N, C-alpha and C positions, 0 to 999 in steps of 0.2 A: 499431421501437419499440412498446412495449405501448400499448394503448388508454389514453389519459391522461384519465380521467374521475374527478373528485373524487367522493367519497361525498356523497350528499345530506345536508345538515345541517339540524337542526331550528332552527338559529339564523336570525334574520331578517337580511337584508342590505339596507342602504340605500346609496344613492349620494349622496355629498356632492361638489358641484362647487366648486372654489376655485381661485383664482390664487395660486400660491406666489410670494412676493416674496423676492428674494435680498438679505439685509441686508449682505452683504460683497462689494460689487462691487470687483473687482480692476482697477486701471488697467492698460491694456496697456503692456508694456515692450518696448523696442526690442531686437531680437536683434542678433547680431554682424554679420549681413549687411545691417543697416539696415532689415530688414522687421519689422513688428510681429507679435505672436503671431496665430494664427488669429482672425478676427473673430467668434468665437462669444461673443456677449455673455452675461453672467450671466443676464439675464432670459430670453433664448432657451432656455437650458438649464433653468431652474427652472420655466418655464411649460409644458413639455411633459411630460405624465404618463407613468408606466410603461406603463399600458394603451394610452394614446393612441399612444405611439411604436411599440410592437409591433404595434398594430392597423393603423397607417398603412402598415407595411411588409408586412402580412400579408393583403393584399386577397384573395389566392387562398384564404385560409383563413377567409373570412367576416368579416374585420376591416373597419374603417372609419377614416377620418381624423377627427381631433378637434383643436380648437384649445385646449380647456380641459382642466384636470386632471380626470380621473375616478378617484377613489380609492375602492375598495370598502371600506366600513367595517362592522365587525361589533361588536355589543355584547359585551364580554368577560364571561365568567362571573365573573371577579373584576376589576371596573373598576380600572384602575391610576391612582392619583392621583400626578401628577408633582409631586414635592416641590420647592419653590423652592430653588434652589441658586445662590449667587453664585460659589462656587469653580469650578464646572465650565464657566462661560463661556457657557452656553446660556440662552436666555430662557424658562425653564420657569416655570409658575405652578400654583397649587393648583386645577387643573381636572381633570375626568375626561377622559382621552384615549382615543378609540376607535382600535383598531389596524387599519390597512389589511391586507387579506389578498388572496391571489391569487383570480382568477376560478375558477369551477367547472370550466372546461375550460382547462387550462394548456398552451399550445403552446410548444415550444422555439423559440428564435430561428432564423429561416430564414437561409439563406446570402444575404448582401447582394450577392454578386458574387465574382469570383475575383481573387486578387492579381496584380499586374503588376510590382511592384518586384523588382529583383535580376537577376542574370545567368541567363538561361535555360539549362537543360541537361536531359539525359535520365538517369533512374535506373531501376533495375529493382527491383521489389517482389516479395516472396514471396507474391503473390496469383495464382491461376490461374483464368482465366475458366471459369465453369460455365454451360453453355447451359440455359436454362429449359425444363423438359419441357412437353409439350402434353397430358399425360394428367391425368385426374381423380385427385385424391389423396383417399383415404377413410380415416377414422379409426374404429376399432372398440375398444370397451372389452373388456378381458380380465379375467375373474374365475377364479382358481385356488383350488380347495378340496381338501384343507386348505390354508390360507394358508401361503405360503413366503416367508421373509425374504430368502433369498439370490437375487440376480439371476442368478447362474450356474445355479442349479437351475431357476429360472423359464425361462431361455433353453433349457435342456436339454429341458424339458417341451414348449415351443412348437416346438423343432427336431424332436422326435419327432412332434408333431402334423402338422407340415408334411410330414415324410417319409411318414407314413401316408396323409394325406388330400389332398395337393396335387393329384393327378390326378383326384380324385373330388369331394369336398365343397367344396374350395377353388377349383374351376374353373380349375386350372392357374395360379393366382396364386401369386407368391412374395412373402409379406409381410415387412415389416420390423417388428421388435419392440423396444421400449425397455427390456425387462427388468422392467417393473413392470405397468402397467395398460393400456398402449395398444399397438394393433397397426395397421399402416398398409399399405394396398394401392394399386396403380395400377389404377384401375377397381374396380367393385364386386364383392364376393363374391356367389355365387349365393343367399345368404340374408341376412336382416337380424338373425337370432338363431339360434344353434345351440349344442347341448350336446355335448361330446365327453368320452370316457373315455380316459385316457392312462395306460399302465403304464410306469414307469420303473425300470430295473434299476440297482442300486447297483454300479457298476463297481469301486469301491474294496474290495469285499468279497472279492476274490481269486478264484482259479479252483478251489481245493480245496473241494468241497462246494457246496451250493446258494447262489445269490446272493439277497440280499434284493430283493424287488420291491414297489414302492409304487404305489398307484393314485391318480390325481388326476382331479378333475372340472374341465373347462375350459369356461367359457361365453364365447362371443364374440358381442358385440352391436354393431350399427351405431350410431355416435354422430353423425358429421357428415362433410360433404365440404368440403375446403379449397378456397378460391377462388383459383386461380392468376391469374385476370384481375386481381384486386386487387394481387397481388404484382407483376405486370407494370406496372400503373399506378404503383405506389409506386417501382419502379426507374426509371421514366421521369420521376419528379418530379411526377406528376399527382395523387398521393394522399399526404397527410401521415402517415398512420398505417401502420406496417409490419405486414403480416399475420403475426403471430408464429407462428400455427399452421402455415402453409405452410412457413415457414423452418425450424421445428422438425422437421417431417416430413422435409424434404430432408436436414437435418443427420443425422438418425437413419439414413436410408437409406444415406448415404455412410459412416457409421460401422459399419454392420452387419458387413461382411466383416472389417474390422480388429479388431472386437470378438472375432470368432471366432479370428482368427490370433494376436492379441497380448494383452498384459495391459493392460486399460483402466484408467486412473487419471484421473478428471475428464475433460477434453477431450483428454487425451494417451494415447498407446499406447506401451508399452515391451516390449522383448524382449531376452533375452541373445544372440539370433541376429543382431540388427541390427549390433551391434559387440561385440567381446569385453568382458565386464564387467571393470572395474578395481577392485582391492581398495582400500577406504577405511580399513581398520583397525577393530579391535574387532568383527569379525564382520559388517561391512557391505561392500557392493560397489555400484558405480554401474552402472545400466543406461541404455543410450541408447534413445531413442525419438523420436516426432514428435508435434507438436500439430496438430490439424486442426479447422477450424471454417468453416462456410458463412457468408458475410457479404453483406449488401446494399450495393452500392457504385454509384458513378456509371457504371461500365462494365457494370453488370448484376450478376448473382450472381457471387461470388468465393469460391474455396476458399483459405483462408489456411493454409499449411503452414509449420511451423517445426520446427527440431530441439529436442529436449528431453533432459534427463538427470535422474535421480532416484536417491536412495539406497534400496537394497533390502537386506533381510537375507539374507546368504549362505546358500544351502541346504546347510548343513554338518551332519554328525552333532552332536548337542547338546553332547556332551563336548568336541568340537573347538571349537565356537562359544564355550563357556564359557572355554576356554583363551585364545582370541583376545580375548574381552571383558575378562578379567582381566590379560592380558598375562603369564601365567606358567604353569608346569606344574601342572595340577590332578590329574594321575593318581596322584601319589604323596604330595602334600602335603595336609594337612587345610585346610579353608576357615575363614577368620576370619568374624566376624559382619559385618564390612564387605563381605567378598566375597559373602556370602549376600544381603545387601541389594542389591548391584549386580546379581547374577544374577537375583534376583526382579524388579527393575525392567526388566532387559533382556529377560526372557522372558515377562513377563505379557502376555497377549493374543496371543502368537505361536502360529501353528498348526504342529503337529508331526505326523509320521506314524510309526507303529511299524515297526520293522525286524526284530523277533524272531519274526515269524509267517510267514516266507517270502513268498509273493506277496500275502498279506493285508496291505494297507497302510492300515489304519484311521486316520483323521485326528482329532485332538483339538486343542482350544485350551487353552493353558496358563493356569491361573487362579492358581497360586501355587507355593510351594516348601516342602517339609517342613523343619521346624526341626531334625529329627533326621537322622542319616546313615541310609542304606538298611539297614545291618545291624541297626539298632535298631527298625525299623518292623515292627509286627505289626497284624493286623486280623482281625475275626471272619469265619469262612467258612461258618457255618451258624447256624440259629436257636438252637442251644444255646450260642452265643457261644464256639465252639471257636476259639482263636486260632492263627494261622499267620503266620510271618514272610514278608515280601515276597520274601526270597532263596529260601526253600523253595517258595513258590507258583510263581514263575517257573521254577524247576528242574523241579518235578513237572508243571506244566501245559503248559509249552512246551519243556521240555528246554533252557532257556536259563540259562546260568551267569552270574550278575552278578559281574564282576571288581572293579569299583571301588565296593565297599560303603561306603567312607568318604564318598562323595558323597551329597548329599540326593536325594530323588526329586522329580520334577515332579508337581504336583497338577493334574489336569484334571477338568473338570465343574464343578458348582456347589458352593457351600459346604456344603450339606446332604448331598450325596452326592459327595464328591471321591474320585477314583481315583488310585492311585499308579502312576507310570510311571518306571522307572529311566532315568537320563539316557542311558546307553549303549544303550538300546533304542529311542531316538528320533532322528529326523532332521528338520530344519526343512524345511517345505514350500516349494517354490520359488515366487517371484512375490509376496512379501509386501513391500509398500513400508514403509520405515522413516519414521514420522511425527514422531518425537521430535527433540529438539534435537541437532544435530551438534556435536562439539567442534571446536576450531580446526584440528587436523591433518586431520580428515575434510572440513571445509569447503575447506581448501586443496587437498586431493586431488580433490575434486569439481569445483572451479573449473578445475583443470588439464584435466579431461575436457571441461568445457562451453565453455571459452574457445577459440573458433575464429576464425581470420582470415576476413574477408569472403568471399574467394574459395573457401576450404574449406567454409564454411557454405553458400554458394550451391550448390556442387557436391553436397553431401550432401542438400540440399533437393530438387534435381533428380533425384538418384538415388532418393530416397524416393518421389517422384511416379511415376517409371518403374517402381519395384518394386511399388508399389501397383496399377499397371496398371488404372486406373479404366475404361479402355475394355473390359477383360475382366471387370470386376466384374459378377456376375450381378444384383445388386441395383440397381446403377446402370443396367444395361441394362433391367431390368424397369420401372423408373420413368422411363426415357427421359432420363437425365442424362448429358451429355457434358462431360468435364473436359479443358481444354487442358493440354498438358505444358510449356508455355512460361511463364516468368516474365513478369508484366505489365510492359511498358515504360511509364513514367509521365513526363510533363512535370513538371519541378521548377524551382525558382529558387534561387539562392544569394544570400541577403540580405547586404548589406555590413555589416561590423563597424562599430560606432559609435566615434566619437572619445571618448576618456576625458580628463577634466580632472584635472591634479595641481597641486600648490601652485606659486605663482609663483616661489618661491625656488629651486626645482630647475632643473637645466639643461634638462630636458625638461618643459615645462609641459603639453603635450598629447601624447596617445599614440594611435596607430592600431594595434590589435592585428593580429597576422599569424597566420592559420590558428588563430584561437581562443586565442592565447597572447601574452603580453608579460612583462616583468620590471620590477623596481623600480630598475634601474640608472639613475642620473642623475635619479631622480624623488623627490619628497617627498610624503608624504600630504597630501591637500587640507586635512584638519583633524586635525593631529597633537595628541594630548592629552599632558598632563604626568603623570608618575609620580614623586612626591617621596618617598613613604613605602612601602617594600616590604620583604618578608622572604622567606626561602627555607627550606623544610623538605626535607631529604633522607631519603627512605624506603628508599633502595637501599644495602644494606650494601657492595656492591662499588665504590661511588663514593666516592673519598677527598675530603676537604675541599678540597684544592688543585685537584682536577679540577672540583669544583662551583663554586669561586670563579672559575676560568677561564671556565667555561660562562656563569655569570651575568654576568660582565664583558663577554664577547663579545656576549651577548644585549642588554645595556644599550646597548652601542656601536651595535649594529645598529638599535635603536629610535631612537637619536639620528640616525644617518645617514638613517633613513627619514622623519624629520620630527617625531619625538616629543621632548619634554623628559623625560629619564630620569636620575634620580639614580644615579650609579655605585655608591654605598654603600648597603647595606641598613640598616634601622633597627636590627636586632640581628644579631649573627653568625649564620652559617648553622647551623641547628638540625638535628641528626641524630635520627631517631626510628624505631621499629619499626613495620612496617605494621599489626600487630595493636593498636597503641596510637594509632590515627589520631585519635580524638576528643580524647584527653588531649593529644596533641602540638599539635593545631590550637588548642585553647583556651589552652594554655600560651603559644604564640607570639602569639596574639591579645592576651592580657592583658598579657604582658610588653612587647610593642610599644606598646600603648596607654598603658601607664604611662610608658614612656620618652619618648613624644611628648606627654606631658601631656594626655591625653584625645583627641588626634587619632587617628582610626582609620586602619588600614592601607588603602592604596588598591589594593595588589596583593599576592597571595601566589603565589610560584613553588613548585612541588612537583616533586621528582625522584622518579619511580616506578620500581620494577622492571619489566622487560619483561613478565613474567607476574605480574600483581598481583591477580588474583582480584577481590574485591569492593572493593579499596582505592580505586580511582578513583571508583566510585559512592558509597561512604561519604564520601569527601572532598568531592565536589560537594554531596551532601545537607547535610552539616554546614555547609559554607561558605555555601551559598546560602539555606538555610532557617533556620539557627540563628545563625550569626555575622554574616551580611551581608558576606561577603568575596568579592571577585572573585578567581578563581584561574586559574592557567595551569599545566597539568601537562605534564611532559616525560619521555619514556621514557629509561631508562638508555642504550640503544644510540645515541640521538642525542647524549647528553651526551659519550659516549666518542668518537663520530665526528661532530665538528661540521662542518657545511657551511654556506656562506653562504645557499644556497637554503632550508635548513631554518630558519635564524635569521630570514630575511626573512619566511617564512610565519608563524612564531610572532609576529613583531612586528606583522604585519597583524591577527592575532587579538587581541593585547593591546590594540591601539589601539581596535578597535571595542568591546571589552569595557569600555574606559574611557569610552566614549561618543563616540569620534571617527569620522571617515569616512576611508577610504583613498583612494577616488576617486569621482568622480561622472560622469555622462554630460554631455558638453559641451553637448548639445542641451537637457539639463534646466536647467542654470544659464543658458542662453541663451533659455529660454522658447520652445523650438521643437519640443516633443513634442506632436503633435495629441492633443486630448482628455485631456491631463494638465497641460500648462503654462498653459492659458488661465484656469482657475479652480482653487482649492484642491482637490486630489484626494488621497484616501487609498487606498492599495493594501493589501489584506488577503491573507494566506495562511493556510490552515487545513488540518489533517490530523488523522486519528485513527489511532493505532497500537493494534493488538490484541495480546493475549498470544500467546506462541508455542504451537504445537501441543502438546497434552498438559497445558497449564496451563488447568484448567477453572474456576478460581476467581478469578484475577487480574482486576482491572477493566481496561477499555480506557482509554487516555489521549488526550484531545483537546487540541490546541494551536491557538491563533490568534495570529498576529503581524500588526502593522499598521505602515505607514510613519509616522514621526513627524517628517518634515521635508518641506517643499514650497518650491520646486519640485524639490529634489534627488531625492526618493523613494529614499533609500539607507539610512537608519537605521530599524530596526524594533524596536518593543517587543513583548514576547510574554507571553501568559498561558496557563496549562495547567490542566486539570481532570481528575479521575478520574470515570468514569461506568460504567454497567453493562457487564458482561462482553459483549464483541463487539457493542456498540451503535455503529452507524455514524453515526447522526444526532448532531450536537453538541448536547448537551442544555442547555449553559450559555451559549449565545450570547445569550439574553435570558431573564431570569427576574424574578418578583416574589415578595416574601415579606411577611409581616405583622410590623410592629414595634409593640410595645405603646404606644410614645409617638408615633411618626410615622405610624402607619397602614400602608397598603400602599406598599411601597418598591420601586422598580425597580432592577435591576442586571443583571449578566451581562458576558460578555467583550467583546461588540461595544460596548456602552454605555461600559464602562470605557476602552476603547481610543479611542473617539471623544472622550471627555473628555480623555484623555491627549494626543491630537493637538492639541486646542484649546489646552491649556496649553503645549505645545511650540512651536506655530506662531503662536499668537495669533489663529487663524482656525478656523472650523468647516469641515469638508470639504463641498464642494458636489457632489462626485462620488465614487462608490464603485466600485472595481474589486476583485473578490473571486475569487482563485484558490483553488480547492478541490481538494486532492489526495486520492488513495486511494479513489475511488468507482468501483465497477463499473457497467457499462451498465445492468444491471437495477435499480440504485438511483438512477439519475439523477433520475427524476421525484420520488421520495420525498424525496431530499436537497434538491432545488431548492424544493419546496413548503414543506418545514419550515423550512429555513435562510433562504430569502428572506423568509419571514413574520417570522422572528426579527429579521432586520436591519431590517425595516420597523418592528417594535414598538420596537426599541432606539432608532431615530431619533425616533419619535413621542414616546417617553417623555422625551426631552431638551427638546423644544420643539414646541408645536402646529404642525401643517402642515410640520414639517421632514421632508422626504422627498427626499433627494438621489437622483438616478438611479443605478441599480445595473447593473453588468455582471458576470454570474456565469459563471465559466469553470471547467470541470473539467479537471484535469491528470492524465493517465494515463501511467504508466511500465510497468505490468505488462500489456502487450499483446504480441502476437506478430508485429506488422508489422515487417519489416526492409527497409531500403533499401540497394541495392548500386550501386556505380559501373557505368555502362554499359560501360565498358572498363577492366578492372583494370590494364592496362599503361599507361594514360594517367596519368602522374604529376601532370599539371596539374589533374586532376579528383579527386584523392584526397589525403588527408593522409598523414603518415608511417606510420601503421598500416594503410594500405590502405583506410580507410573514406571515405565521402562527406565532403565539406568541411563545416566548421561553418557554420551559416546556411542549410543546405539545407531548403527548405520545400516541402511538397506539399499542395495543396488540390483536386486534381482526380482523376478516375478511380478511385482506391482509397478515396476519402473518401465520406461519407454522401451519398445522392442529393439531399437537400433541406436538411439542417441545416448549421449553421455550425461546421465542424470543420476541422482541419488537422494535419498531422504536421510537426514541426520538430526537426531535428537541430542543436542550438545549440552543441554541444561538439565538440572534436577527440577522436578516438579515442586510447586509450592501448594497450590490447591487446583482442583479441577483436573482435566485430562491434558497432558502435555501435547503440544502440536509440534511435530518435527518440522524443521525447515526443509524446503525442497530446493536443491541446487541443480541447475541445468547448465552444463558447460556448452555454450553455443559455438565457441571458436577457440581453438587451442593450437597456437603456434609453438608452444613450449614443450609439447609432447609429454604432458603429465600422464602418469599412470593413474589408475583408479585409486590405489592406495595413496599415491602422492598427494592428490588434490583433496581426498577425504581426510587424511591425517593433518594436512596443513590447515584446512578449514576448521577442524575440530580443535586443534591446538591454539589457533588464533582466538577461539571463543573463550580461552582462559586468560586473555590479555586485556579484557575490558577494564577500563580504568576506574569505573565508578563503584565497584564492589568486589568482594572476594568470593565471587561465584562465577562459574562458567555461564555464558549467556546463550540465548536461543538462536541468535543469528550472528554471523561473523561480524566482529566489531567495526570494520570500516563501513559496512552497510548500516549498522546500527548508528554510528556517529553521523553519517550522512542524513539519516532520518532525524536525528536530534537537531542537527544544524538547520535543516529545512523547517522543522517545527519552530525553532527559535526565530528564524528570519520572519515568520509571519507576524511576530510582535513588532518588527521594524516598520510595518506599514501603518501609517496614520489612518483613521477612519475615513477621512476625506479622500485619501489617496486610493483607497479601495474602491470608492465610487467612481473615481476618474478612470480606473483601469479597465473596467469590465468589457466594454464592447469592441476592443481592438481586434484580437484574433489573428494578427498577422504572424504570430509566432516569434517575433523578434524579442530580444531581451537584453539586459545588461547585468553582468555579474558584479558582485560586491567587491570591487577593488577601487582604489582611488582613481585609477585611469579609466576604468570601464564606466563608472557612474556618469561622468561628465560627457563622455563621447557619445553615449547612446541615448541620452535623454530626448534629443530631438529626432532620432532616427526611427523610432518605433512608437506604437500606441501604448505599450505597457510602460508605465512609469518605473524607472529603476529604483531599486532599494537604496536607502542611504548607505554610504560607504562605511565599511568597518574600519576602525582605526588600525594602523599598522601593527601596533603592539598587541592588539586583540587577535587579529587573524593569524598571527604567527603561532598561537598556542591553542589548546583545545578548549576554547571559550564556551563551547556548547555543552560541556560535561556538567 
């Protein structure tokens, strides 16, 4: 981990000691087994401070025990006046509230111990033990003049320097180079500073005639020596801070040979030789490769190796590429304007090489496309502006006859001096990754390549390690690094599935899932809602009215069977509409239905959509949820034609939670038996930020926060969304203040609004906060924790003086490369149907962090491919969770996901936040996205009726349209 030191602030910090009293003491309730809830009294929880708790457990980090609350307070640059509010249920008053902030040195929560709950087993992980070298690691600064932007050219320069001077000036050292500014050696070089002159020949200039030679000045200067002793101490758990410099050097060393052999993309390496590329369509192909990263773990240094796949542009002649891109013959037919636009988008930025000059294969980057066909293009050839056609020039200069003169030319170079290249004289350079959005067919084709059964993936990983032959790697040898060729064997535990509670009127009142699955047979929803007023719009021309009526009737009956009250007759007859008239159709049905019911609004709108519906789904959701205030359920045509009970059951689950109901709850939750949840009112948050896709440089990022609105069930979640600056990861609108001309400084934000919503829904204020945060990379842990924990503190303090419920802040990671495999693939008792490890498998030893509180949990059953466990990292824990406590809670929550009868792969609040953020992107109009892009000030407005209007003029990011009140109270995103 990086050195976690906060920047020195000019603000004064004062310590205020206070005893927090809990106004809402909850009487203990008896559980089903006759035992009372855990005897953690309210006072015990409220009187132990955040800093005191973590300090008490952190004696090895200089902490100390404390019996009193120590809250660091800082004067705000804009003191927040908490406005008296009767409606929010909190005892706020017109006083200035100072906001607690974190200490100057913020340490992550240490591991409180290891879990013991569950059935013990052995799994294999794609981690390979790396023996720590005993050599000094030295860093040197590299300055190349003239400056070079290409890492490939930089590497060529240093490779030539090593070839010329290794045995002399470099003292037989074989350095590793990062391609930019740093060079690393095992042992010192004979000098601390030296100047070299390197001549580099341009090999792309061909063999006919003299080649171009460029001279570079390379200055190498000693910077520092990495301390491997500190790394050893960190791995042994005797040092809190990870020496990032040493880890970075070892990572670069182990990547050096692969960088020369393969095409490096991020932390992965790709090659068409690893496995035969598969065509994806429209000029793209998939390349296989592998991911590689050195990681500090409890077993020591570990090399994490995983298989990878990516889309690359197929190295075709440009004319052939254009034919594939357009899906038609381009050699004889003229191009339309739409064709030209698609070609321009497809080729802009792509590197091509010329093929009309024999062995001279000069490379260029495409900047555009001519608006005229090649036969009409002319350009000046001398100072007298003598004009010559492109066709004549290529014939006279190179003896190259352009055959397809009806095609446009590629423009290469900059706008001021663009050169013309005929398409048929160019070929796409191999090894260019495609970074734009793939279409549905391409995604499907790529998934077929990447989807591997666990046994196959494990074998490919082992073959990759053997092929890389780290024992023969000259750089690994130079630095004294030894890599094991065996997968790490890890002790794991399989956590038991939780009992689920259903309604008493069903035949099965309680249910114990089997291998992560169950069904709704003989069960009724624990809180089935009523749908009396509903309507249906059919946007699919292929679906006849009789088919639609049958589908709607079957769905209504399934809702009834599942425990809902559902009127079999719609308010108005099924309405047929064209997809391009979605807004007109929705408003027509809304108004006609409202008139017929004498002002009573529709409770549900069913919509039948074509299977390929373009923007229809997003437009419908935007209009329903931000304009009309309609809860909607969309169904695709293919499901209407092929009705299955499983599909209808799943849709009924979604409808019920959208109406405000619950499908099932944890039996332990309603029996008050969940440690550190059931004893006092607890709110569970989920948060996520989704960013625009690659190539979208202007769209804002979307943040979403959901929070449980019931206790002790913790099953229903309300959600808020906001737009913020492009690719901003910190959630800007968790807490905010703004100036009101009448009320003065006013507090708001997503956390505050959801706390108020919780109070209104339960009649109690939360006395504990559990915060699951999705989508954060390791390099952002510290920044996200510092900013967002502070926002939570401020939101709480703005509601009531000294209101500081203890917070547990957990990062949820899905985009990592650790995979867990069964120890014996033939043992069916240790695998699910897909051959993956069993749901509930948890690992908190060996491959986990040496000192911090993290674990891997595979909470779901695999369907196809290799299951990816979720990685949970508890960064901050004021509730003193044990390893078993947080692991069991997280696993059990994964069985409460509302949309299906399966346990899911990440904890539901984080999953819901992701769904809400994804949904909110539909709320942005195309023109709105264009307006948003260049702001970057990080301000935002969340999706509430108050927030939208107040922030529109305060920041560059245009706020999202406000969700209607009846929508944001329920799980609209399901």
